[in-house]
N, C-alpha and C positions, 0 to 999 in steps of 0.2 A: 567403199573400203579403200584403205591406202594402197597406192600402187606398189607392186612387187619390188621395183627398183628402189623406191624410197625406203621400204622396209629393210632391204638388203644393205643399203648404204648406211642406214641408221644403226643397224646391228654391227656393221663393220667399224664405223667411226665413232660410235657412241651417240647417245641421244642429244648431247650438247652440240654435236656437229651437224645435226639435221636442220638445215636452214629452211626458212619459209620459201626461199627461191627453189630449193630442191622439191619441196612439197607442191608448189604451184606450177612447176615446169610442164607437166602434161597439158595443162590448160593453155599455156603459152604456145606449146607445140601445136595444139589443135587449132589455135587462132591463126598461126602462121600457115598451116596447111589449108584451112577452109577459106581464108581470105583471098587466096589466089586460084580458087577453083581447081585444085590439084586432083588429078584422076589416079595417079600411082605415086607411091612414096617409097624410094629405096631405103630400106631399114634392115637392121639385124634382128635376130630373134628377140633380143632383150627389149626392143621397142614395139613389139607387136601389141602389147597391152595398151601402150600409149596411143597407138594408131586406132585401136578399137574404140577408145574414148572419142577420138575425132569422128569416127564413123557414127557412133551413137548420137553425138551432138548434132551432126548433119541430118541424120534420119529424123530425130525428134523435131528439129526446127522445120524441116520440110513437111513433116506430117501436120504440124500445127499451123504453119503460115503459108504453105505452098512450096513447090519445088524452087529452092533458092541455092542450096549448096550442092556441089558435086560430092558424092560419097566416095572418099578415097579408098583405094585398095592397096594392100602392102605389096611391094615388089621385093621378094626375098628369094635369093638363089638357094635352093635346098641344101646343096652340098657344102655351102660356105655360109650358112646362116649365123654361125657364131665362130669368131676367131678368138683364141684364148691367149693369155699371157705367156710369153716364151719361157719365163722362169717359174711360172705357176700355172701349168696347163689345165687346171681344173677351174680357173677363174677367167673371166673374159678379159681380153686386151682392152685396157681403158686408159685414156689419157689422164684421167683424174686419180686413178687408184693403182695403176701398174707402176712397177719400178722402172727406172730409165732403161734397164737392160731387158725388160719384158715387153717393151713396145717399140714398134718401128714407126718412126716419123717419116712423113712423105719427103721432108727436106734433109733427112740424115745424109751424112757423107757416105760414099760407097764403102770405105773401110769399116765404118761404124756398123753399117748394115750387115756386112759379112761376119763381123765379130759377134753380133747379136744372134745371127742364125747359127753360127758355129757353136756358140755357148748355150743354145737352147736346151732346156731340160728334156731328156728322152727316157731311156731305160737301159737295162743291161743286156737285153736280148740280142741287139744288133741286127734285127730283121725289120726291114721297111714294110710295114703292113698297117692297115687301119684297124684299130680296136679301141673304142671309146673308153672302155672300162680299164683295161690293163696297159694300154699304150696311148694315153691322152696326148702326150707331147708329140710323138711321131704322127698321130692322127691329125693334130693341129697343123704340123708342117706340111702334111700331104694336102690339107685343105687349102693352105696358102698357095702351094705349088699348082694345084688344080685351078684355083681362081685366076691366077696370073697367066697360066699357059693355055688354058682351055682344054687340057687333057683330062680324062677321067681318073679319079683317085685310084681305082683298081689297076688301070694301065700303068700309072706312075709307080705304084707299089710293085707290080710285076717286073718293071724295068730294073729296079734296084735290088729287090729280093733280099737275100741274106748276105749281101756284099758289104754290110756294115753301114754306118751312118756318115762316114767321112765324105764320100763322093756325093751322096745325096744332099748333105748340107752345103757342100761347096757349090753344086749346081743350083740349088735353091737360092743361095746367096747371090750368085751371079744373075739369076732370073729376076730377083727383087731389085737389084741394082739397075739392070737394064730397063725394067718396067718403070721405075721411078725417075730415071735420068731425065727424060723429056720434061717431067713436071718440075724438077729442080731447075733445069735450064730456062724453062719458060717463066718460072717465078722470078728468077734472078733478072731476066730481061725486063719484066714488068717493073720490078723494084728499081731498076736502073733508069727508068723513064717515068718519073712521078707525074708529069703532066699528062702523058698518055693514059696512065693508070687512073688518074682522077677523071678523065673523060669517059673511060669505060664504066667506072663506078657511077658517074652521073647519069649516063645513058641507061644503065641497069635500073637505077632508082626511078628514073622517069617512066620506064616501061612497067615496073612493079606498081608504081603509084596509080597508073591508069587502070590497071586491072583491079587493084584494091578499091579504088574509088567507085567503080561500077558495082562491085559487090556490096559495098557499104550503103550505097544509095538504095539498092534493092532491099537490103536487110532492114534499114530504117523505115522504108515505106511500108513493108509488110508487117513489121512488128509494132508499128505505131510510134516510133521515136521521131522527134522532129529532125529535119535535115541538118547535117553538120554545117557549121559556119565556115565558109571558105576563107 
């Protein structure tokens, strides 16, 4: 059957927006995972079904041709398995479907991050507590806070309680800025040194090719395909 994500995006964007690339994406994802003998894959809850396809393919191949592929396991942090759109907290935060104000980019400027957090949709209760049904916006912000701070959601909620959302959002904005600052700085450094960046990319490609080559040699031998032409 069609993957849930394909059906959801088709329904949201219309059938004419459902490209073959979207339809075949789970197979490409499976190939990328299995090719490199991956044991754990960090994903969100929305990718669990895709990863299950990767597991099924590995298990079927192994059963038919002998142990060849590592069967990958999902690495999902339960408390933050799904982060939602800041402006539409019942929908996942997505680079392809969220509005610019609903998503935090890793390279966003600090002021932009603070504004997005401050303008995040919450509710009229003004109490910081987790409640998926009646307070999806606040619950989402608590998840982000917990993911970046390492604190438990219930401890964060108890800290702010009924003091309103202003202080909570301000602290969360600063936490996101501080967490992402090293990423922005390191990215800027890499981009300012294109020769060094190319060297890193080339070394990564070399290492990846070596792993992929060994996998494909085994796959071709066991499945009866002729060796690839070097």
